[in-house]
C-alpha positions in Angstrom: -124.0 17.3 216.9 -127.1 18.2 214.8 -126.2 21.9 215.0 -122.7 21.2 213.8 -124.1 19.3 210.8 -126.5 22.1 209.9 -123.7 24.7 210.2 -121.5 22.6 207.9 -124.4 22.3 205.4 -124.9 26.0 205.3 -121.1 26.7 204.9 -120.9 24.4 201.9 -124.1 26.0 200.5 -122.7 29.5 200.4 -119.3 28.3 199.3 -120.7 26.5 196.3 -122.9 29.4 195.3 -120.3 32.2 195.6 -117.6 30.0 193.9 -115.3 29.5 196.9 -116.0 25.7 197.1 -112.9 23.7 197.6 -112.3 21.7 194.4 -110.2 19.1 196.4 -112.2 15.9 196.9 -112.4 14.9 200.6 -110.2 12.2 202.0 -111.8 9.1 203.5 -112.4 9.7 207.2 -109.7 8.4 209.6 -110.6 5.3 211.5 -113.1 4.1 208.9 -113.3 0.3 209.0 -111.9 -1.3 205.9 -115.3 -3.0 204.9 -116.9 0.5 204.8 -114.2 2.2 202.8 -115.5 1.1 199.4 -119.0 2.3 200.2 -117.8 5.7 201.5 -115.5 6.1 198.5 -118.3 5.4 196.1 -120.5 7.8 197.9 -117.9 10.6 197.7 -117.6 10.2 194.0 -121.4 10.1 193.6 -121.9 13.3 195.6 -119.1 15.1 193.7 -121.0 14.2 190.5 -124.3 15.2 192.1 -123.3 18.6 193.5 -119.6 19.1 193.9 -116.6 18.5 196.2 -118.0 20.7 199.0 -121.1 18.6 199.2 -119.0 15.5 199.4 -117.1 17.2 202.3 -120.4 17.6 204.1 -121.1 13.9 203.7 -117.7 13.1 205.2 -118.4 15.4 208.1 -121.7 13.8 208.8 -120.3 10.3 208.5 -117.4 11.1 210.8 -119.9 11.6 213.7 -120.4 7.8 213.9 -116.9 6.5 213.4 -115.7 4.9 216.6 -119.0 5.8 218.3 -120.0 3.4 221.1 -122.6 1.0 219.9 -121.9 1.5 216.2 -120.5 -1.7 214.6 -119.1 -2.0 211.0 -122.5 -3.2 209.6 -124.3 -0.2 211.0 -121.7 2.2 209.8 -121.8 0.6 206.3 -125.6 1.1 206.3 -125.3 4.7 207.4 -122.7 5.4 204.7 -124.8 4.0 201.9 -128.2 5.2 203.0 -127.0 8.8 203.7 -125.4 9.0 200.3 -128.7 7.8 198.7 -130.6 10.5 200.5 -128.1 13.2 199.9 -128.3 12.5 196.1 -132.1 12.6 196.1 -133.9 12.5 192.7 -135.1 15.8 191.5 -135.4 17.0 187.8 -131.8 18.2 188.0 -130.5 14.8 189.0 -132.5 13.0 186.3 -131.1 15.4 183.7 -127.6 14.6 185.0 -128.1 10.9 184.8 -129.4 11.1 181.2 -126.3 13.1 180.3 -124.1 10.5 181.8 -125.4 8.1 179.2 -123.6 10.2 176.6 -120.3 9.8 178.5 -120.5 6.0 177.9 -121.2 5.1 181.5 -121.7 1.3 181.9 -125.2 0.0 181.4 -126.5 3.1 179.6 -127.4 3.6 176.0 -127.5 6.9 174.1 -130.5 8.1 172.2 -133.2 7.3 174.7 -136.2 9.1 175.9 -137.7 8.8 179.4 -140.9 10.4 180.6 -141.2 11.2 184.3 -144.3 12.3 186.1 -143.7 15.0 188.8 -146.0 16.8 191.2 -146.0 20.5 190.2 -144.8 21.4 193.7 -141.7 19.3 193.1 -140.8 21.2 190.0 -141.2 24.5 191.8 -139.4 23.2 194.8 -136.3 22.7 192.8 -136.1 26.5 192.3 -134.3 28.9 194.7 -136.5 29.4 197.7 -136.7 33.2 197.2 -138.7 32.5 194.0 -140.3 29.1 194.8 -142.0 30.2 198.1 -144.2 32.8 196.3 -145.0 30.3 193.5 -145.9 27.6 196.0 -148.2 30.0 197.8 -149.9 30.8 194.6 -150.3 27.1 193.7 -151.8 26.4 197.1 -154.3 29.3 196.6 -155.3 28.0 193.2 -155.5 24.4 194.4 -152.9 23.2 191.9 -150.1 21.9 194.2 -151.1 18.3 193.7 -151.3 18.5 189.9 -149.0 16.1 188.0 -146.9 17.1 185.0 -145.1 14.8 182.6 -141.5 15.8 181.7 -139.5 14.3 178.8 -135.8 13.6 179.4 -134.3 12.9 176.0 -130.8 12.2 174.5 -132.4 11.4 171.2 -131.9 14.8 169.6 -129.6 17.8 169.9 -132.4 19.9 171.2 -133.2 17.3 173.9 -129.5 17.2 174.9 -129.3 20.9 175.0 -132.3 21.1 177.3 -130.7 18.4 179.6 -127.6 20.5 179.8 -129.5 23.6 180.9 -131.5 21.6 183.5 -128.3 19.9 184.8 -126.6 23.3 185.0 -129.2 24.3 187.6 -127.4 22.2 190.2 -125.4 25.3 191.3 -128.7 26.7 192.6 -129.9 23.4 194.1 -128.5 24.3 197.6 -130.8 27.4 197.7 -133.9 25.4 196.8 -136.9 24.6 198.9 -136.3 20.9 198.3 -132.7 21.0 199.5 -133.7 22.9 202.7 -136.3 20.1 203.5 -133.8 17.3 202.7 -131.1 18.9 204.9 -133.5 19.0 207.8 -134.6 15.4 207.1 -131.0 14.1 207.0 -130.1 15.9 210.2 -133.2 14.6 212.0 -132.5 11.0 210.8 -129.0 11.2 212.1 -130.3 12.8 215.4 -132.7 9.8 215.9 -129.8 7.4 215.3 -127.8 9.3 218.0 -130.7 9.2 220.4 -131.3 5.5 219.8 -127.7 4.7 220.6 -128.2 6.4 223.9 -131.7 5.3 224.8 -132.2 2.0 223.0 -129.1 0.8 221.3 -130.7 -2.4 220.1 -133.2 -0.3 218.0 -130.5 1.6 216.2 -130.4 -0.7 213.1 -134.1 -0.4 212.6 -133.9 3.4 212.9 -131.0 3.5 210.4 -133.0 1.5 207.9 -136.0 3.7 208.0 -134.1 5.9 205.5 -134.9 3.3 202.8 -138.5 4.2 203.1 -137.9 7.4 201.2 -136.9 7.2 197.6 -137.7 8.4 194.1 -139.9 11.3 193.3 -143.6 12.2 192.8 -146.2 10.3 194.7 -143.8 7.5 195.8 -141.5 10.1 197.4 -144.3 11.9 199.1 -145.8 8.7 200.5 -142.5 7.5 201.8 -141.8 10.8 203.5 -145.3 10.9 205.1 -145.0 7.3 206.4 -141.5 8.0 207.8 -142.7 11.0 209.7 -145.7 9.1 211.0 -143.5 6.4 212.5 -140.9 8.8 213.9 -143.5 11.2 215.4 -145.8 8.5 216.8 -143.4 5.8 218.0 -139.7 6.8 217.9 -139.7 10.3 219.3 -142.2 9.7 222.0 -140.2 6.7 223.2 -137.0 8.7 223.4 -138.8 11.5 225.1 -140.1 9.1 227.8 -143.7 9.7 226.8 -144.2 6.1 225.4 -142.8 3.2 227.2 -141.9 0.9 224.3 -139.4 -1.7 225.6 -138.6 -3.0 222.1 -138.7 0.0 219.8 -136.9 -1.8 217.0 -139.6 -4.4 216.7 -142.3 -1.8 216.8 -140.7 0.2 213.9 -140.4 -3.0 211.9 -144.1 -3.8 212.5 -145.2 -0.3 211.5 -143.1 -0.4 208.4 -144.7 -3.7 207.3 -148.1 -2.0 207.6 -147.1 1.0 205.4 -149.0 0.6 202.1 -149.2 3.0 199.1 -152.2 4.7 200.6 -152.3 8.5 200.9 -154.7 8.1 203.8 -152.2 5.8 205.6 -155.1 3.8 207.0 -153.2 0.5 207.6 -150.2 2.3 209.1 -152.3 4.4 211.4 -154.1 1.3 212.6 -150.9 -0.5 213.3 -149.4 2.5 215.2 -152.6 2.8 217.3 -152.4 -1.0 218.0 -148.8 -0.7 219.1 -149.6 2.2 221.4 -152.6 0.4 222.8 -150.4 -2.6 223.7 -148.1 -0.3 225.6 -151.0 1.3 227.5 -152.4 -2.2 228.3 -149.1 -3.4 229.5 -148.7 -0.4 231.8 -152.2 -0.9 233.1 -151.5 -4.6 234.0 -148.2 -3.6 235.6 
């Protein structure tokens, strides 16, 4: 299933870049429960705005994997539909420029003539470029020790020059699917879906907790980096070992919830690492007693 999702992702990537993308918005998947239809429909429109119809087709392909799947109820499918749309429309400078331009279209809740200043890590800005360029630049930044530097970027609709710059930045979305960041996000989404699949087979009761780990990752800059690091720590130290049979966690869902509660905005992850070690120690002690 994961391979199929990756192949679909690559197909839509090349279709979008060479101009063969199907301009027809995807239909809602068959068999979608009525309570989930509104969330999926909103996601499709959001992803068409974000990248294009082909990208929305990829969303539908991924979502279809869980429709009618044993152990997936309406609430879980609703959460998958919403959280996957949020991750597939991740915040990068291109997206922020798009959202600022939407203000000029009179979208509800927005006001024209505003200025926002966002602080990015320099590696994020480079990561939005096509990989063929970005990889060399990222290597150079690492060599110079500048990867962690922060840069403040103005996103303004207060002047024609600011609006023109926003249009140029938003226009880069056509190349987004070739970017380093997109490659990482594609791998992340597929791994998240794979972990949900494995949970439904190994520990169905833990599936909701696995699904909701997607909410750990949001935004940009240090917040995004911290969330991604914490997510990987929990998956690599608790979830995957349990599914692989290396860690005998009888209640994985509870363990994931415990670990998430210990995740603090700390680059060293001290509290999270202590909690993970504590959970693993409990498992070892239980096995010893048994």
